TORBA-927673 format. One record per residue: y, x, z of N, C-alpha, C, O in turn. Coordinates in steps of 0.02 Angstrom, whole numbers, plus 50000, padded with zeros to 5 digits. Last residue first. Layout:
<sites>
YXZYXZYXZYXZ
...
</sites>
This chain:
<sites>
430315630255073429895632955057429315629555039428815632655019
431155617855106431465623755054431005628755013431095630954956
431005608755181431125606755123431295611255079431545610055024
430495618255288430005613555240430155607655188429765603655161
431805620655341431245625055300430835622855279430655626155230
432745614155396432645612655324431965616155283431715615155228
433055620055502432995609555512432635612055421432105609155408
433195631855522432555627855548432385621155514431865618155502
434105630955442433835634655431433185632355452432715631055415
435085628955552435085623255513434595626755448434775624455394
434825638055647434705631655674434645627955610434195623855607
435495649055584434935650655595434655642255625434065641755611
436775645155577436465647155506435785644055528435535638855507
437165645855716437405636255672436655637755619436175633955616
436885660355743436735655055771436585648355739436025645855735
437985662955641437325666355634436845661255676436435658055643
439305658355686439065655955662438395657955626438255654355578
439175665855838439055658655839439105655155769438995649155772
439235681055790438855678055832438785669955821438275668055793
440635680355723439855681255700439355678955717438995675455682
441245675155834441405670455766440945672955730440695668655694
441105685055944440875679455946440645673555893440195669355896
441605696355859440875694355864440465688255876439935686155853
442915693355860442655693955795441835694755809441465693555762
443165693855978443195688155943442845687655873442595682855843
442985706156025442565701556051442865695856033442835691556078
443935713455953443335715855952442725708955967442225707455934
445115706056018445095705255922444185707755914443815704455877
444945712056129444965707156099444775704956026444285702555997
444965726056119444275724956126444455717256132443905714656145
445745732955944445665731456028445095727056059444745724256017
445025742555790445435735355837445365737255916445025741755941
444655752455774445055750455748445585744355777446175742755781
443625757355876444045763755847444745758955805445305761655804
442745746955864443255747655907443925752455901444515751555917
442105749155731442765745255736442985744655808443495741155813
440995759855785441755761955748442015755755750442385756455799
440585749155880440855754455893441425759455848441975761755863
439945741855784440655736855841440715743755857441255744555830
439085748355706439745748255689440045744755739440645745055728
438145751955835438385757655766438985756055758439445759255783
437605737555839437955742655899438355749855867438905751555889
437835725255720437435731755753437845734155790438455733255782
438235715155652438405715555714437875721655756437645721455813
437765713155530438365712555535438605713555605439205712755615
436275715455536436615719455470437585718455493437995722555474
435735711955632435655718355597436385719155561436865722955566
435875697055590436205700955650436245710055654436715713355675
435345695455492436155693855488436485696255563437065697055583
433965695755532434365700455485435125698555485435455703355466
433985686355619433765690755650434075694655587434585697355605
434135673155557434485675355600434405683755635434815685955674
433005674755497433645676855458434175676055490434705677655465
432015673555560432075677655524432535679655506432615685555493
432515656355619432455664055667432265671855641432305676355682
432265652155505432915651255530433005659255584433345664355584
431065649855485431315654855436432265657755466432645662455454
429875653955644430265650355570430775655855532430885661955539
428365662955623428945662855670429375658155604429275658355543
427265667855581427435659055601427925659255622428035654155654
426545678355513426505678855554426765670655603426435668555651
427675680455406426915675955407426425677155454425835676855435
428955680855453428895675555433428085671855427427885666155434
428615693055510428585689155550428545683255526428205679255558
428475699655376428045700255437428045695855493427525694855524
429785696955331429275696155292428675697055335428255693155312
430715704355422430615699455432430085696055382429945690655407
430205718755403430095715855471430465707255463430415704155516
430745718255268429985719155277430075718255354429705713355356
432095718555278431825713755248430965713455275430685708355298
433035727355346432475721655376432005717155347431635713055375
433195737755258432745739955316432395732255345431815731155360
434035731155169433305734455134432865734655217432325731955227
435005727555254434605720455231433885725955206433305724555222
435365738655386435585734255319435205731255284434755735455286
435415744955544435115743055466435265742155437435685746655434
435115746555687435695749155647435035746955591434425747155596
435175736355848434725741555794435455743355734436045741855738
435795728055940435345735855976435455740455906435715745955903
435745714555868436325717355875436215727455886436465731855852
434715709455867434615713155792435235718055821435265723955805
434365700855975433905704755945434245710455894433955715855886
435245690255962435345694955986434955701155990435225706356009
434345681455863434995685355836435225690355871435445695255841
433355678655942433375684655846434105686455854434355692055850
433685670856014433455678456036433485683455984433585689555981
434375661355963434785664356001434315672856016434555678456025
433125656655896433535658955857434265662355887434665665155850
432435652555994432265656355966432725661255914432685667255899
432635645056097433055649656092432725653556048432715659456067
431515633056075432175633056026432595636256055433125633056058
429905635556034430445640256068431195635056051431255634155990
429145628655960429185628556007429455629456041429465625756091
429255636255836429555629255841429535626955909429965622555920
429395655555849429055648155827429375640555838429975641155854
429405662655934430055663455884429695659655856429675662655802
428525665056059429115666456045429735664456001430335664356017
427275658155982427455656056054428185656356066428515651356078
427345665755874427315659655858427495656155914427855651155907
426775677255909427305675455885427705672055877428305673255871
425675677755990426285676756012426735675455989427195672856021
424875672755887424915665855926425565668955981425925664956011
424635682455797425005677555797425175672855834425615668755818
424985697555881424455692455887424825686455847425395685455868
425355713355784425145709255883425005700155844424955698655785
424655718455686424255720655761424515717355807424245716855863
425115718055562424055717955567423945716455655423435714455683
426255716355560425775710755505425025710655548424605706355561
427045723155645426905713355667426445712955634426015709255658
426545732955586426475733555676426295727055655425725724755647
427365732655460426695733455452426395732155540425835729655538
428695733155530428415725655490427635727155496427285723555532
428555745655561428675738255625428385734455584427835732055597
428735750955438428355753655478428285749555539427785751255571
430105744655378429095745655351428445747055404427865744855406
430945753255435430575744055470430095742755432429635739355453
430725765555454430465763255513430515756555490430135752855521
430885763955282430325768355309430135762555387429715758055390
432085759655257431695757655264430905756555284430525751855295
432885770955362432905763155384432255758555372431935755255414
432835781655269432285780655349432345773155374431885770055402
433435778255172432595776655159432385777555224431855775055243
434745776255181434335770755200433745770455193433415765255199
435255786055122435335785655156434945780455200434895781655260
434505787954981434535792155021434445794655089434105799055116
434935777854906434235778254928434125784754992433695785155036
436415781654903436265775854951435245774854965434975772255014
436295791654831436555793954897436385788154966436295788555026
435685787454712435315792454727435695793154828435335794854875
436485779454687435945776154693435625780354731435305778454780
437705785154659437625778454712436945778354704436845773954746
437465792454552437575796254608437525791054665437285792954719
437065781154471436615784154465436565787854545436105787654585
438645776354446437875773154487437335773254483436985768254487
439185787754383439445786254465438925781454491438745781954550
438555784954265438575791854306438585791254375438185793254416
438945774954231438215774554248438175781954281437725783554320
440395777154206440095770154245439475775054275439505778154329
440375788054108440535788654181440225783954229439895785554278
439845779754004439325785654028439675788554098439315791254140
440975771353994440115768354000439845775454044439685775854104
442395776254082441945776553992441265776654024441045780554066
443865771654180443325777154157442825775154100443085770554068
445675775654193445015771654149444415777354144444385783154123
445965781154349446015782654274445345779054261444805778754290
447025775654462446165776254443446195776554371446465772154338
448125784954575447775780154504447355781754502447115786954522
448355778754718447865781054682447755778754624447475773554607
449245778954876449105774654796448835779854758449085785554763
448725777555021448945781255002448845779054930448275776954921
449435765155136448745765155117449045768855048449465765855015
450075768755303450195764455237449545766655178449175771055200
450085762855472450035768555432450135765855371450305759955373
450435756855594451015758655571450815763455493451245766655463
449375749555616449795745855595450375749355568450765746655530
448315762955634448285758255590448705751455569448525748055521
449035764255770449025770455722448805765955627449145766455576
448825752855858449585756955839449355758255752449445755055700
447525742955807447735748255841448225750455804448235750655743
447505725255836447685732455790447615737655810447675736355870
448315712555889447515715655927447525722955891447565727255935
449255709455844449535714355868448825718055909448775723155942
448745700955741448725708355722448985712755765449035718755750
448295689755758448095695255805448305700455759447865704455742
448365672455723448835676455746448665685055776448995686155826
447385664355723447565665355789448115669955794448355671755848
447315662555589447565658055626447855657855699448275654255728
446425673455550447165672555535447505667555568448105668755576
445215669055619445615677355636446295674655625446695673455671
444895658855522445135657055605445565661955650446005660855692
444745667755412445245660855427445415659655477446015659055491
443635674055431444305677955424444845671555422445425672755437
442555660755459442825667955514443285671355510443535673155563
442495658455362442795653555408443205658255457443765659155480
442175668855261442815665055244443095660855315443695659955327
440965672155314441415675955308442155673455302442625675655335
440145658055319440545662655395441015668555361441535669255392
440155656755189440425651455215440835655555278441435656355289
439305668555130440065669755104440475663255159441065664355172
438255665255225438565670055237439335670755219439815672355256
437955652055143438225650155208438475657255224439055656655243
437675657155007438105654055014438325653655086438925654955094
436595668155052437155670455018437715663155025438245664655052
435585659855079435615662755114436535666755122436905667655170
435335649154998435765645455026435775653255075436085651755126
434555659054869435425656154868435585653354928436185654454933
433875660954956434015666654945434745665354937435255667554963
432975649854956433095651755047433685657055012434115657655056
432815645054844433125641254864433425646454929434025646554946
432035655754785432805659054759433145652854818433685654454843
430995665954894431215661054843431765659854833432155662654871
430725676154987430785670155019430945663254968431005657454987
430555689154904430055687054976430075679354978429545676054973
431405688054814430625691554800430225689454861429625688354861
432455682454882432225680654827431595683154807431245679054777
432985696354951432785688254975432395685354923431805687054932
433215700654848432905702154883432355697454915431765695854912
434205697254775433755697354721433285699354778432735700254750
435515694454881434995689854834434235691154789433825686854776
435675708254924435305702654961434895696954906434305695754895
436335712854802435575716054814435185709354870434635706654862
437615708454830437065704854785436565708554767436325707554712
437585705755009437745707854958437305707154890436705705554893
438105698055150438025696655088438055697655011438305694254966
438315706655225437855702855267437715699855183437135699955163
439235718655236438725721855233438075713455244437505714355267
440285708255166439905713055125439295715955156438795716255120
440705697155260440385697955183440165703555174439555703055176
441555703355363441115701755341440535699855313439975700655335
442525712255290442105714855335441395710155344440825712355334
443275700455210442835707655156442455707855210441955704455204
443615694255317443325691155263442835695755246442225695755257
444805704755389444035701555401443415696255384442935694655420
445785703655268445315711055278444635709455317444085711255297
446045689755277445965691755228445215697555224444635697355203
446815691655423445865688855393445545687855334444955685955328
447595699855387447135701655449446545698155420445995700255401
448375703855226448325699955297447675700955342447205703455311
448805719955205448615713555196448215709555236447785711555274
449355735055219449665725955248449245719955202449565716055166
448585745255209448985744355169449485738055177449955736955139
447865746355327448495748155329448845746255272449445745355280
447065736155294447285732855342447915736655345448445733755358
446365740655197446625735955178447035735355210447565734055182
445855754355272446125753655205446535747355192447105748555173
444835745955374445495749655385445975748855342446435744955350
443845743655262444325739355285444965741055339445485737855341
443345756455243443835749755190444185744755206444665741955179
442765756755347443265761055335443775757955257444355758055236
441695747555346442265747555420442865752255392443425751455416
440625749955292441465742555244442205744455304442815743455304
439945756655336440145758355257440545754855247440905755355197
439485751055446439705755855447440175758355357440685761655345
438635738755353439385738855387439905744055406440505743455396
438045741055219437855742655266438595741155309439105743355283
438435741955065437915739355083437925738555166437715732855175
440035740254981439495742655017439055740755051439265735955083
440215728054850440455734354890440015735354949439625730854964
440195715854806440115719454796440045725754796439835729054748
440105707254890439715706054873439435710154841438835710654832
441655705754924441365711155012440525709454977440105709955022
442095698154846442425705854826441785710254873441545715754862
442145686754919441515685954835441715694554815441425696954766
442915689755012442315687255048441735687254974441115687654975
444155689554944444035694554991443185694555006442895699955009
444225675654902444225681054863444005688354891443695692354855
444205669255032443565665654979443465673854912442955676454889
445495673955077445025673255131444325673155056444045678455043
446465669054965446495675654982445705677155017445335681154989
446115654954964445815656854908445715665454919445235668654899
446805652555086446035650555096445665654255030445085656155033
448105662555102447735654455112447315657455070447355662355033
448385669454903448595667754990448165662655004447885659054963
448285684054789447895676954817448255678454873448445683854896
448685695854762448885692054742448585685554739448635681954690
447825706854847448665703954859448905698754828449375695954857
446675706954783446625701754858447525699454866447785694154882
446835714954683446795710054660446745706354743446865700454733
447455723554752447895723254716447655715854699448055711154698
446335730154807446735729654871447345725054818447775722654855
445375734254712445325728154767445915724254803445985718354821
446055744254644446045739554625445905734354684446365730454700
445975753454774446555750854756446655746854714447205744054717
444595754254792444805751954853445655750054805445845744254812
443825749154626443985755154694444455752954706444825750054666
442965739854522443305737654606443415742654641443165742154696
442185744754436442825741354402443215739454461443795737454452
441385748054494441485753054449442145751754455442595755654472
440305737854539440825741354574441125746354552441195750654596
439315737354425439785731654439440415735454478440965735954450
438745750454454439055750454381439685743454415440295744354425
438215745154573438595750854572439205749454501439795748054499
437295736954547437845734154552438535739954567439135738854571
436505742754470436775738454431437325737154470437855736154441
435775751454568436065756354507436375748954482436815751954451
435525745754638435995749454661436165751254598436745752454581
434395738354599434885734954610435505739054614436025736354596
433435751454576433715745554517434475740654526434925739554485
433385754054700433695757154661433905753654587434435753854555
432665742954766433445744254786433635749754740434245750154742
431615741354719431945734654705432575737554704433015736154662
430855751354743431025751654677431705747254684432245749054659
431055750354888431295756354874431515755554796432055757554775
430135738154879430755742254929431095745154885431445742054845
428985745754832429095737454822429965739754822430295742254777
428395754454912428685754654855429075751054833429605753354811
428605747255019429025756155043429045755454958429605755754932
427645739555031428135736255014428795741955019429385740255021
426535746455001426425743254940427125739554958427335736154911
426235753555118426415756655054426565752655002426745755654950
426145745255217426455750855209426705752455150427295752755134
425115737155187425925735255185426145738955180426535738755132
424045748355174424235742055126424985740255111425345740955061
423895750655314424125755355264424335750855204424945750555195
423575737455384424195739855393424585746155360425185747555364
422415735255326422835730155309423685734655323424175734855287
421705747255389421795745155322422185742355298422465744755249
421795744055505422085750155488422235750155412422735752455382
421275729955525422065731155544422295737255525422905737855522
420505723055370420505725655443421325728755447421755729555404
420635721855261420565715355282420635718455353420885714655393
420495734255194421185730655181421045723555227421515719555222
419625744755204419515739955218420045735455243420065733255301
419445759855130419625756455166419555749055181419165747755135
418685766755033418325764055091418575760855156418285759555209
419295767254915419225774454943418815773554995418525778555015
419285755454874418825760154814418785768354852418465773254834
420065750554954419515748654945419075752754909418465752854921
421475754954876421075757454960420355755454976420045759155014
421495751554754421425757954765421055759754843420615763654861
421455736954795420725737954744420945746354773420565748154817
422945736154851422395733454884421435737954861421015740454898
423535740854727423505747454818422815743254856422325745954881
423395730854662423185735754666423125742154715422705746454729
424095721054741423255719454701422915727654688422345729654701
425375725454740424985725154802424215724054803423815725454848
425765726554594425785731254655425265731654710424865736154722
425715710854567425145716054531425035723154583424495725154607
426935706754647426055703554649425495709854626425025712354657
428205710954633427735712454613427075714054659426835718854689
429355701054635428825702554711428315706454710427935707054758
429975701754526430325701954590429785701954665429895702754725
428665701354464429345704954439429635706254516429505711054553
427735692554529427535696054484427835702354466427515707454455
428385679554571427995685954613427695690454587427305693354625
429615675354506429645679854560429205683754605429315688054647
429095678454355429575681754381429675684054425429795689954434
428105667154395427825670854360428315678654366428025683854378
429085657154417428565659954474428175666554456427955670454498
429755656854295430225655254352429655659654401429815665354420
428555651254217428885657854211429155659754265428885664454294
428255637854261427685642554268427985651054261427745655854291
429525631354270429355635254326428875639954334428835644354377
429195631254108429955634954149429755637154222429775643054240
428425624054102428285628154092428975634154101429045640354097
428765613254176428015614354188428015620954161427625624754189
429725607554090429945608254161429345610954179429485611454238
</sites>
């Protein structure tokens, strides 16, 4: 068991966490006369290291996930979901959401297509919640920062929110709250030709380039904010605001994420810096879930598809779920880190 733990620690710290890269950048900056123990040098080190690490992991993860995703085009996904009923349909939708677009704004067009195709509303909402919150990329990225226990729990609880939220919306019979043009529409049947290995690899590389180009500004912004938090904001302030002495820290973090627009790749460096400064784990993860699931731009897009009542119920379900998950992580933080 000790040997297995040693191998795993090496994989987590040196492969996923790229600790070797952090040490290399520190040595290079120190050789150039920058003190990485100081604020300026430390900020530059944080920015360079996290940017390279996240963009490298991003490229590898998107390549793998996009290859998997090539087997699940919208039409095939619709057929898969159509073969299940009840809670199993919600579970399947939530799981399929893990291999689809990385942000909520990209998931909404698929949600509209599935709803127009006549899939149950609760099933499509399970997909909509899961897709930005718990994609497969988040598992490895979270693992590189927080460890495998946190990563696995995050994904499992995110799927629970997706399944529970979709099931509740289904039970409320809110189909009339979908905009008429979507309810009266129909999905266009598109024949999906069988792709060969080279075609799937080409598609995956195209997704790497397109996604990296789209998320790069948010990664740079997130790393920049993380560098400021990590090196310039006093630790006492973070602990007082988001630490264990503020019982409303989870609520504040979840609400703070709503006006922002980013995906999990952009929130990782902010979360990493907050945790290092003394913020509680549940607070950090609530912030990440709030940004990826309830960002203001995605809510504006979703309002074009559903009426205010349904939008409000969706927002309330996600917010309550995120806050509950946040307090759960706060309670078990010292058992899993």
